[in-house]
C-alpha positions as CSV (number, residue, x, y, z in Angstrom):
1,X,-14.9,5.1,25.4
2,X,-18.3,4.8,23.9
3,X,-21.4,5.4,25.9
4,X,-22.7,2.0,24.8
5,X,-22.8,-0.8,27.3
6,X,-19.3,-2.1,27.9
7,X,-18.4,-5.7,27.4
8,X,-17.1,-7.1,30.7
9,X,-16.1,-10.6,32.0
10,X,-18.3,-12.1,34.7
11,X,-16.2,-13.1,37.6
12,X,-12.6,-12.5,38.6
13,X,-11.7,-16.2,38.1
14,X,-13.0,-16.3,34.5
15,X,-11.0,-13.2,33.6
16,X,-7.8,-14.6,35.2
17,X,-8.2,-17.9,33.4
18,X,-8.7,-16.1,30.1
19,X,-5.6,-14.0,30.6
20,X,-3.5,-17.0,31.5
21,X,-4.8,-18.9,28.5
22,X,-4.1,-16.0,26.2
23,X,-0.5,-15.7,27.6
24,X,0.2,-19.4,27.1
25,X,-1.2,-19.3,23.6
26,X,1.0,-16.3,22.8
27,X,4.1,-18.1,24.3
28,X,3.4,-21.1,22.2
29,X,3.2,-19.0,19.1
30,X,6.5,-17.3,20.0
31,X,8.5,-20.5,20.7
32,X,6.9,-23.1,18.4
33,X,7.5,-21.4,15.0
34,X,9.9,-21.4,12.1
35,X,9.1,-17.8,10.9
36,X,11.9,-15.5,9.7
37,X,12.9,-12.8,12.1
38,X,15.3,-10.5,10.3
39,X,17.9,-8.4,12.0
40,X,16.8,-4.7,12.5
41,X,18.3,-2.2,10.1
42,X,21.9,-1.3,11.1
43,X,24.0,1.7,10.1
44,X,27.1,-0.5,10.3
45,X,25.7,-3.2,8.0
46,X,24.6,-0.5,5.5
47,X,28.1,0.8,5.3
48,X,29.8,-2.6,5.2
49,X,30.1,-2.7,1.3
50,X,31.7,0.7,1.4
51,X,34.2,-0.5,4.0
52,X,35.0,-3.6,1.9
53,X,35.6,-1.4,-1.2
54,X,37.9,0.9,0.8
55,X,39.8,-2.2,2.0
56,X,40.1,-3.4,-1.6
57,X,41.3,0.0,-2.8
58,X,44.0,-0.1,-0.1
59,X,45.2,-3.5,-1.2
60,X,45.3,-2.5,-4.8
61,X,47.4,0.6,-4.0
62,X,49.9,-1.2,-1.8
63,X,50.1,-4.5,-3.8
64,X,50.2,-2.7,-7.2
65,X,52.9,-0.3,-6.1
66,X,55.1,-3.1,-4.7
67,X,54.5,-5.3,-7.8
68,X,55.5,-2.6,-10.3
69,X,58.5,-1.5,-8.2
70,X,59.9,-5.0,-7.5
71,X,58.9,-7.0,-10.6
72,X,58.4,-4.2,-13.1
73,X,61.6,-2.3,-12.1
74,X,59.6,0.9,-12.0
75,X,60.6,3.7,-9.6
76,X,58.8,3.9,-6.2
77,X,57.4,7.3,-7.0
78,X,55.8,6.5,-10.4
79,X,54.7,3.1,-9.1
80,X,52.9,4.6,-6.1
81,X,51.3,7.3,-8.3
82,X,49.9,4.7,-10.8
83,X,48.7,2.3,-8.0
84,X,47.3,5.2,-6.0
85,X,45.3,6.3,-9.0
86,X,43.9,2.8,-9.5
87,X,43.0,2.5,-5.8
88,X,41.5,6.0,-5.7
89,X,39.3,5.1,-8.7
90,X,37.7,2.3,-6.7
91,X,36.9,4.6,-3.8
92,X,35.7,7.4,-6.2
93,X,33.4,4.8,-8.0
94,X,31.2,4.6,-4.9
95,X,30.0,8.2,-5.6
96,X,31.2,9.2,-9.1
97,X,31.3,6.0,-11.2
98,X,32.0,7.8,-14.6
99,X,34.9,9.9,-13.4
100,X,36.2,6.9,-11.5
101,X,36.3,4.9,-14.8
102,X,38.2,7.7,-16.6
103,X,40.7,7.8,-13.7
104,X,41.2,4.1,-13.8
105,X,41.6,4.1,-17.6
106,X,44.1,7.0,-17.4
107,X,46.1,5.2,-14.7
108,X,46.1,2.1,-17.0
109,X,47.4,4.0,-20.0
110,X,50.1,5.9,-17.9
111,X,51.3,2.6,-16.3
112,X,51.4,0.8,-19.6
113,X,53.4,3.6,-21.2
114,X,55.9,3.7,-18.3
115,X,56.4,-0.1,-18.1
116,X,56.7,-0.4,-21.9
117,X,60.3,0.9,-21.8
118,X,61.4,-1.6,-19.3
119,X,60.1,-4.7,-21.0
120,X,62.7,-7.1,-22.5
121,X,65.5,-5.7,-20.3
122,X,65.2,-8.5,-17.8
123,X,65.4,-12.2,-18.2
124,X,62.1,-12.5,-16.4
125,X,58.9,-11.5,-18.3
126,X,56.3,-9.1,-16.8
127,X,52.6,-8.7,-17.3
128,X,51.6,-6.0,-19.9
129,X,49.6,-3.9,-20.7
130,X,47.5,-4.7,-17.6
131,X,49.0,-5.4,-14.3
132,X,47.2,-7.8,-11.8
133,X,46.3,-4.8,-9.6
134,X,45.1,-2.8,-12.6
135,X,42.8,-5.7,-13.7
136,X,41.2,-5.9,-10.2
137,X,40.8,-2.1,-10.0
138,X,39.1,-2.0,-13.4
139,X,36.8,-4.8,-12.5
140,X,35.6,-3.0,-9.4
141,X,35.2,0.3,-11.3
142,X,33.3,-1.2,-14.2
143,X,31.0,-3.1,-11.7
144,X,30.2,0.1,-9.9
145,X,29.6,1.8,-13.2
146,X,27.3,-0.8,-14.6
147,X,25.2,-0.8,-11.4
148,X,24.4,2.9,-11.7
149,X,24.5,4.0,-15.3
150,X,22.3,2.9,-18.3
151,X,23.4,-0.3,-20.1
152,X,24.4,1.6,-23.2
153,X,26.9,3.7,-21.2
154,X,28.4,0.6,-19.5
155,X,28.7,-1.2,-22.9
156,X,30.4,2.0,-24.3
157,X,32.9,2.1,-21.4
158,X,33.6,-1.6,-22.0
159,X,34.1,-1.1,-25.7
160,X,36.5,1.8,-25.2
161,X,38.5,-0.2,-22.6
162,X,38.8,-3.2,-25.0
163,X,39.8,-0.8,-27.9
164,X,42.6,0.7,-25.8
165,X,43.8,-2.7,-24.7
166,X,43.8,-4.1,-28.2
167,X,45.7,-1.0,-29.5
168,X,48.4,-1.2,-27.0
169,X,48.9,-5.0,-27.1
170,X,48.8,-5.4,-30.9
171,X,50.2,-2.1,-32.2
172,X,52.7,-1.1,-29.5
173,X,54.0,-4.4,-28.2
174,X,57.5,-5.2,-26.9
175,X,59.8,-8.2,-27.3
176,X,59.2,-10.2,-24.3
177,X,56.2,-9.9,-21.9
178,X,53.2,-11.8,-20.6
179,X,50.1,-10.8,-22.5
180,X,47.2,-9.8,-20.2
181,X,44.8,-8.1,-22.7
182,X,42.6,-11.2,-23.3
183,X,42.3,-12.1,-19.6
184,X,41.5,-8.5,-18.7
185,X,38.8,-8.0,-21.3
186,X,37.2,-11.3,-20.5
187,X,37.0,-10.5,-16.8
188,X,35.7,-7.0,-17.2
189,X,33.1,-8.2,-19.7
190,X,31.7,-10.7,-17.2
191,X,31.6,-7.9,-14.6
192,X,29.8,-5.5,-16.9
193,X,27.2,-8.1,-17.8
194,X,26.6,-9.0,-14.2
195,X,26.3,-5.3,-13.1
196,X,23.9,-4.5,-15.9
197,X,21.8,-7.5,-15.0
198,X,21.6,-6.5,-11.4
199,X,20.7,-3.0,-12.3
200,X,18.0,-4.2,-14.6
201,X,16.6,-6.4,-11.9
202,X,16.6,-3.6,-9.4
203,X,14.8,-1.3,-11.8
204,X,12.2,-4.0,-12.7
205,X,11.5,-4.5,-9.0
206,X,11.1,-0.7,-8.4
207,X,8.7,-0.5,-11.3
208,X,6.8,-3.5,-10.0
209,X,6.4,-1.9,-6.6
210,X,5.3,1.4,-8.2
211,X,2.8,-0.4,-10.4
212,X,1.5,-2.4,-7.4
213,X,1.1,0.8,-5.4
214,X,-0.8,2.5,-8.3
215,X,-3.0,-0.5,-8.8
216,X,-3.9,-0.6,-5.1
217,X,-4.7,3.1,-5.1
218,X,-6.8,2.8,-8.2
219,X,-8.6,-0.2,-6.7
220,X,-9.3,1.8,-3.6
221,X,-10.5,4.8,-5.6
222,X,-12.7,2.7,-7.8
223,X,-14.2,0.9,-4.7
224,X,-14.8,4.3,-3.1
225,X,-16.6,5.6,-6.2
226,X,-18.7,2.4,-6.4
227,X,-19.7,2.8,-2.7
228,X,-20.6,6.4,-3.2
229,X,-22.7,5.5,-6.3
230,X,-24.4,2.9,-4.3
231,X,-25.2,5.3,-1.5
232,X,-26.5,7.9,-4.0
233,X,-28.6,5.2,-5.6
234,X,-30.2,4.3,-2.3
235,X,-30.7,7.9,-1.1
236,X,-32.3,8.8,-4.4
237,X,-35.2,6.5,-3.5
238,X,-35.6,8.3,-0.2
239,X,-35.6,11.7,-1.9
240,X,-37.9,10.6,-4.6
241,X,-40.4,9.4,-2.0
242,X,-40.4,12.7,-0.2
243,X,-40.8,14.6,-3.5
244,X,-43.8,12.5,-4.3
245,X,-45.3,13.3,-0.9
246,X,-44.7,17.0,-1.4
247,X,-46.4,16.8,-4.8
248,X,-49.5,15.0,-3.5
249,X,-49.8,17.3,-0.4
250,X,-49.6,20.4,-2.7
251,X,-52.4,19.0,-4.8
252,X,-54.6,18.1,-1.9
253,X,-54.0,21.2,0.2
254,X,-56.5,23.5,-1.7
255,X,-59.3,21.1,-1.0
256,X,-58.7,21.3,2.7
257,X,-59.5,25.0,2.9
258,X,-62.9,26.5,2.2
259,X,-62.8,29.1,-0.6
260,X,-59.0,29.3,-0.8
261,X,-57.6,32.5,-2.3
262,X,-56.2,32.5,-5.8
263,X,-52.7,33.4,-4.5
264,X,-52.7,30.2,-2.3
265,X,-53.8,28.1,-5.3
266,X,-51.1,29.6,-7.5
267,X,-48.4,29.0,-4.9
268,X,-49.5,25.4,-4.2
269,X,-49.7,24.8,-8.0
270,X,-46.2,26.1,-8.4
271,X,-44.9,23.9,-5.5
272,X,-46.5,20.9,-7.1
273,X,-45.1,21.7,-10.5
274,X,-41.6,22.1,-9.1
275,X,-41.9,18.9,-7.2
276,X,-43.0,17.0,-10.3
277,X,-40.1,18.4,-12.3
278,X,-37.6,17.6,-9.6
279,X,-39.1,14.1,-9.4
280,X,-38.7,13.6,-13.1
281,X,-35.0,14.6,-12.9
282,X,-34.5,12.4,-9.9
283,X,-35.9,9.4,-11.8
284,X,-33.7,10.1,-14.7
285,X,-30.6,10.2,-12.6
286,X,-31.8,7.2,-10.6
287,X,-32.3,5.3,-13.9
288,X,-28.7,6.0,-14.9
289,X,-27.4,4.8,-11.5
290,X,-29.5,1.7,-11.5
291,X,-28.4,0.8,-15.1
292,X,-25.0,0.1,-13.6
293,X,-26.3,-2.2,-11.0
294,X,-25.3,-5.7,-12.0
295,X,-26.0,-8.0,-9.0
296,X,-29.2,-9.0,-7.3
297,X,-28.0,-8.0,-3.9
298,X,-27.3,-4.6,-2.4
299,X,-23.6,-4.9,-1.7
300,X,-21.0,-4.5,-4.4
301,X,-19.6,-7.9,-3.7
302,X,-23.0,-9.5,-4.0
303,X,-23.3,-10.0,-0.2
304,X,-26.5,-7.9,0.1
305,X,-29.7,-8.9,1.6
306,X,-31.1,-10.2,-1.6
307,X,-33.4,-7.3,-2.5
308,X,-34.1,-6.4,-6.0
309,X,-32.6,-3.2,-7.4
310,X,-36.0,-1.5,-7.5
311,X,-37.2,-2.7,-4.1
312,X,-37.8,-0.2,-1.3
313,X,-34.7,0.6,0.6
314,X,-34.4,-1.2,4.0
315,X,-34.8,0.4,7.4
316,X,-34.2,-0.7,11.0
317,X,-37.7,-2.3,10.9
318,X,-36.0,-5.1,8.9
319,X,-33.2,-5.6,11.4
320,X,-34.8,-8.7,12.9
321,X,-35.0,-10.4,9.5
322,X,-31.3,-9.5,8.9
323,X,-30.3,-11.1,12.2
324,X,-32.4,-14.2,11.5
325,X,-30.6,-14.7,8.2
326,X,-27.3,-14.6,10.1
327,X,-28.6,-17.1,12.7
328,X,-29.8,-19.4,9.9
329,X,-26.2,-20.1,8.9
330,X,-25.4,-21.4,12.4
331,X,-24.2,-18.2,14.2
332,X,-25.3,-17.0,17.6
333,X,-26.4,-13.4,17.3
334,X,-27.6,-11.4,20.2
335,X,-29.4,-8.0,19.9
336,X,-29.7,-5.3,22.5
337,X,-31.8,-2.2,21.8
338,X,-31.9,0.4,24.5
339,X,-33.3,3.9,24.8
340,X,-36.7,5.2,23.6
341,X,-37.2,3.7,20.1
342,X,-38.5,6.3,17.7
343,X,-38.6,6.9,13.9
344,X,-35.4,8.3,12.6
345,X,-34.7,10.2,9.3
346,X,-34.7,7.7,6.3
347,X,-31.0,8.3,5.6
348,X,-30.1,7.5,9.2
349,X,-32.2,4.3,9.2
350,X,-30.8,3.2,5.9
351,X,-27.2,3.9,6.9
352,X,-27.6,2.1,10.3
353,X,-29.1,-0.9,8.5
354,X,-26.2,-1.1,6.0
355,X,-23.6,-0.7,8.7
356,X,-25.1,-3.6,10.7
357,X,-25.4,-5.6,7.5
358,X,-21.8,-5.1,6.4
359,X,-20.5,-5.7,10.0
360,X,-22.4,-9.0,10.1
361,X,-21.0,-10.0,6.7
362,X,-17.5,-9.2,7.9
363,X,-18.0,-11.3,11.0
364,X,-19.2,-14.2,8.9
365,X,-16.3,-13.9,6.5
366,X,-13.4,-13.3,8.9
367,X,-14.5,-14.7,12.3
368,X,-15.9,-18.2,11.7
369,X,-17.8,-19.6,14.7
370,X,-17.6,-16.3,16.7
371,X,-20.6,-15.0,18.7
372,X,-21.9,-11.7,17.5
373,X,-23.7,-8.9,19.5
374,X,-25.6,-6.1,17.8
375,X,-26.5,-3.1,20.1
376,X,-28.6,-0.1,19.2
377,X,-28.8,2.9,21.6
378,X,-31.3,5.6,20.9
379,X,-30.0,8.8,22.3
380,X,-31.5,12.3,22.3
381,X,-29.3,13.5,19.5
382,X,-29.0,10.4,17.4
383,X,-28.4,6.7,17.2
384,X,-25.4,4.6,18.3
385,X,-24.7,1.3,16.6
386,X,-22.3,-1.2,17.9
387,X,-21.4,-4.6,16.5
388,X,-19.0,-6.8,18.4
389,X,-17.8,-10.3,17.5
390,X,-15.9,-12.6,19.8
391,X,-12.8,-14.8,19.1
392,X,-13.2,-17.1,16.1
393,X,-13.1,-20.8,16.6
394,X,-11.1,-21.5,13.5
395,X,-9.0,-19.9,10.8
396,X,-11.0,-17.7,8.3
397,X,-11.4,-19.1,4.8
398,X,-9.8,-17.3,1.8
399,X,-11.7,-14.2,1.0
400,X,-12.3,-13.1,-2.6
401,X,-13.7,-9.7,-1.6
402,X,-11.9,-6.4,-2.1
403,X,-11.7,-5.8,1.6
404,X,-13.3,-2.3,1.5
405,X,-16.3,-3.0,3.7
406,X,-15.1,-0.5,6.4
407,X,-14.6,2.1,3.7
408,X,-18.3,1.9,2.8
409,X,-19.2,2.2,6.5
410,X,-17.1,5.3,6.9
411,X,-18.5,6.9,3.8
412,X,-22.1,6.5,5.2
413,X,-21.1,7.8,8.6
414,X,-19.2,10.8,7.1
415,X,-22.2,11.6,4.9
416,X,-24.3,12.1,8.0
417,X,-21.7,13.9,10.0
418,X,-21.2,11.1,12.5
419,X,-18.2,9.3,13.9
420,X,-17.0,5.7,13.7
421,X,-14.4,3.5,15.2
422,X,-13.3,0.0,14.2
423,X,-10.6,-1.9,16.1
424,X,-9.7,-5.3,17.6
425,X,-11.5,-6.3,20.7
426,X,-10.9,-8.7,23.6
427,X,-8.6,-11.5,22.4
428,X,-8.9,-11.7,18.6
429,X,-12.4,-10.2,18.5
430,X,-13.5,-7.1,16.6
431,X,-15.7,-4.1,17.4
432,X,-17.4,-1.5,15.1
433,X,-19.0,1.5,16.7
434,X,-20.8,4.3,14.8
435,X,-22.8,7.3,16.0
436,X,-25.3,8.7,13.5
437,X,-26.8,12.1,14.5
438,X,-30.5,12.9,13.9
439,X,-29.7,16.2,12.1
440,X,-26.2,16.5,10.6
441,X,-24.5,19.9,10.9
442,X,-24.8,22.3,8.0
443,X,-21.0,22.1,7.3
444,X,-20.9,18.3,7.3
445,X,-17.4,17.5,6.0
446,X,-16.7,14.7,3.5
447,X,-14.4,11.8,3.8
448,X,-11.4,14.0,2.9
449,X,-11.9,16.1,6.0
450,X,-13.0,13.8,8.9
451,X,-15.0,15.2,11.6
452,X,-13.7,15.7,15.1
453,X,-14.3,12.8,17.5
454,X,-17.6,12.9,19.3
455,X,-17.4,13.2,23.0
456,X,-17.4,9.7,24.5
457,X,-16.1,8.0,21.4
458,X,-12.7,6.3,21.5
């Protein structure tokens, strides 16, 4: 927990009423809704298609063997061998679709060859070259093939199946039989087209998800670079100010000493010259950074405090003006400053101001009508900043921002070697807490290596 003042309810009755009200509101949301609540993922449901295919393979084997033995007058052994090959092809197609297709095609050729010698010897006709069980097996196999292999491979398999069917039916026919070539080719063509379409849709969705992920990562990376550029642009002003002070002090220092030695004059002149050169380079870099500044405000989304790009960077002395701007839009904002107020390093003052500014902007955008509390606690080793907003009184309006305000806060805190937490608070509220040390450690890590949590920070 933070060492800042904790937010507590006044009175047991008020806390109890708030809890009961929250429980009733949650119960209404649970029961008065039409939202979709999907079943949790189940291993049995995942294996259901495999079970159905195994059941179909069993039916093809038993039904095909009985049909060829009874109606095709084929021996029980050869009939079971051919039907078993067709059923096994369906099972094999779940893991090895291409070998399964070759197995089904081989069983078709073998069955057609064995049944050919028995056609015309019975008054009743028989289906040839495809049996009903063979057509069903080939449909399953080609569907599983089209779902997993490229479209060109599925079309090639379909073409070879049609070619063998045409060759047997037209070039090696018999006297009396029921032709099944056209029906078989028509059905397997529909199956291949359907499977290829489903595979293409699945690949398109996978590519869309991948592209969406890459776009989100690129947007986050771009926002991070923009925020770092903005921080660098602001801190350059602070550094340029100090370099100017060093140059002026080095120029004035010889006049404060009576008869200064030549060594002192030379050293001070060198300090002033180095400060001027560094100041020139800083101004060049600052000009490049400011040339990319497009908006009148300070924030990337234009939600800054309205200062011009070349205006002095704000400090905590302007906190009252920032709070008054928020109150001007009809919000109730309370400030609480505790501890012995003292000047802080410019980077700490600037970062604290920006954190408060961004937190207030987030509260205005995402928590309409909520009360806001800003707390500053001056501690011996730094400054703690806490911004808490209560429960909103209505739904938030659609936001056009990129949603990376917290990212900018964390960048500023990590730059100073501090810690930060941001999380929901007390029934739909939100709380942002940051600790900014006076003197960051020498090995201050960047954002890629977050610092260890400060004692007393949740």
